[in-house]
N, C-alpha and C positions, 0 to 999 in steps of 0.2 A: 877376694872378689865377692862382695855381698851385694845382692840386689833383691828388691821385693817384686815378685811377679804377680800376674793378674789374679785378683781375688774373686771367689764365687759369692762372697757375702761381705757386706760393709764391715761387720764386726768380727768375723771369724775367718782367718786365712786358711787356705788349704794346708795340709801337713807339709812341713818343710822337708825337702829332699836334697841330697848333696849334688852339686854340679861337679865338684871334685870330691876327694875324700874328706875335706875339712871345711868346705864352704857351703853354707845353707842357702837355699832359695825356695820360696813358696811358688807353687805352680797352679795354673788353671787354664782353661781352654780359650782360644781366640774367639770361637763362635759365641761362647757364653758372654764374654766381655762386649762383643758387638751388641748383643741383645740388651745387656745391662745399660750401656751408654744410651742406646736408642730409647729403651724403655723409660729410663729416668727422665731423659730430656722431653720426650713426647708427653708423658703423663704430667710432668710439672708444667710444661708449656700449655697443655690443654686446660689445666685447672686455672692458670693465670688468664688465658685468653677468654675464658668463660665470663670474666668480670670486666673485660675491656669495654669502655664506654660508660661504665657506671662507677665513676671515680669515688664517690662517697662510700658506696657499698664495698668497693675494693679496699679502701683504706680501713674500713671497719673490720673487714674479714680477712685481711692479709695474713695475719698469724694463723688463723684457722685454715686458710687455703694452703699455706706452706706446710702445716702439720699434716693435712690430708695428703698433699703431694708426697711427703716423706713416707707416710704410711703405705701409700700405693707402691712407691719405689721399693720399700722394704719387702712387700709381698712379691714384687717382680724378682728381686734379688734372691729371696728364699726359694721361689719356684725354680729359678735358673740354677741355683746352687745344688739342687738335687737332680739336675738333668743328665749329668754324666756325659757331656759331649766330649769327644776325643780331641786332643790338641793336635792340629795339623800344621801349625805355623812353623816355617823353617827358622833355624837359628842363624844369627849373624855370623858371618865369616870373618874372623879377626885378621885374616890376610888380605881382605878386600878393601878397596877405597870406595866409599859410597858417595853418590851425588846427593847433596843435601843443602838446603838453604835455610835461612833463619826464619822464614815465614813471617817476617815483619815483627818478630817478638822482641821483648826487652833484652838489652845487651849492655855489658860493661866493657869498655875498652874502645879503641879507635876503629873506625870502619876499615881502615887500610892495614890493620894488623896482619902480620905474616901468618899467624896461627889463629884459627877460629875454633872454639870449643862449643859444641851445642849439647846441652843436657836435656834429655827427656825425663822430666821429674814429676813427682806427685807430692803434694804438701803433706800428705798423711803417711808417707813412706819413712820408716825409721832409718833405713840406710841412706836415704836422701838427707835426712837430718844429720847423720854421721858425717857425710861429706861436707855439709854446711858447717858443722861445728869444728871439724878437724882439718879440712883440706883447702876449701875455696879461698880463704883469706891469704894464707901463705903462698898459694899458687899464684894468685893475682898480684901479690906484692913482688914476688920473685920475677915475674915476667911483665911488669907494668909497661904499657906502651907497645908490647909485642904480641899480646894475646887479647883476643876479643871473646868474651864469654856470653853465651846466649841461653836463655831459659825457654823451653817449649813445654807446654802442658801435656801431661800424659796421665790423667786422673783415673787410675785403674783400681783403686781400693774402695770404691763405693761412693755414696751420695756426698759424704763429707769432703772427699777429694774433689769431686766435681764442683761443689759450691765454693771451696777454697780457691779453685782455679778462676771461677767467676769473679770472686772478690779481688783476686790479684790483678785481673785485667781491669777491673773498675778503678783500682788504685793507680794502675799504669796510665789511665786516662788523665790523671792529674799529676803525672810525672813522679810518682812515688812508689813504683813497683818494687824496687830493690829494698827500700826501707820496710815496706809492707811484707815482702818475702822474708826478711830477717825476723820481723816480729812474729810472723806466723810460725816459723820453725822454732822460735824460742818459746812458743805457747802452743805446741802441736796438739795438745789434748783438747783444745778449745776451738774446734773448727765449727763455730756456730754463727748465726746471723748477728747475735748480740756481741760476740767476740770480735767479729770482723768490724762492726760499727765502732766498737771501743778502740780498735787499732786505727781506724780512719780518723777518729777524734784525736787520738794521741799524736797523729802525724799532721794535725791541723788541716786535713782535707775539707773540702766542701762536703759535709756529711749528707746533706739532702741529695746532692748529685750522686754521691757514692751509693746511697741507699736505693735510690731509684734505679740506678744501673744494676745493682745487685738483685733487687726484687724482680726486675724485668728480664733478668738473665741476658743482658744486651750483647754479651760476647760469647754466647754458647756456640755460635757457628765457628768462631775462630778456634775455640777449644777443640771442637770436633775435628776441625781441619788439622790441628796439631796431632791429635790422636791418629787420624787416618794416615798422616804422613809417616808417623812412627811405625804404624802397623805395616805400611807398604815396604818400609825398610827392613822389617823383621824384628822390631823391638818387642820383647816379651816381658820385660821387667824394668823396674826403676831402682836406682838411676841407671840410665844408659847414656853414654857420652860418645860423641863423634868429634875427633880431633883432626881437623882438615879431612874429614870423611872417614877416618880410621876409627872403628868402634872400640870402645873400652867400657866394659860392663861392670857395674857394681861400685860400691864405696871403696875404691882402690886407695891405697896409701899414696902420699904425695909423690914418691919416687916413680910410681907407675906412670903418672902424668908427665913427670919430668923427662922420663926416657923417650916418650913419644914426641913431646914438644921439642926436645933437643934434636931429635932426628929430623923433624920438620924444619927447624931453624937452620940446620946444617945442609939441608937439601938432599939428605941421603934417603 
């Protein structure tokens, strides 16, 4: 059961500590992440809004503005990383069935599927990539037509995570979220504006539309809504899954998903 939990800094995770005797997980506080998400969003938004109405200037200075936004976000992350706020967020109860919806997010599988799996994921999370590489394809193939799989953004590992979520939502506007999702995980080290635009080009998206969506952070409110929904449920790390409301935490092997799904399909 591997999962990546909330990071104090974009580039350096907190020391890994065992959830059980053999399973590593990185830890950080709920309060710290609240400030990180809000700080990144507000600073970046403020810098962008400062040039609204001056299109030519905005175009000429877009790269400079984004660099400045990233620098400010880094300073926020660094400051919060040394704050030492205690983590008070409760853990998910594996025996509880949680009330959760898809939040209008991208999904694979029929709406009427008996089983719905919702992943709270982060494009920068190595354990999310493990699930992507090893589990999701055989899982969906095995239960084709009976399982609906939903992605909800939970960008907890810094600025790159947040911007990858923005880019994914922009790709979803053009019906290409899942293909974009797969390309990002295949190139996880390149969570950059140029990298996202290259993937949009590779998928034959309207690159101008995609770039405008990305630069203006048009879906930031949706991403924050996903984060807040996960936080309210008690999600502390990625990936975290809910299978018909039953929590399953970490990059679990296929059999762990099969056991829960079979129980749901049998009505037990």
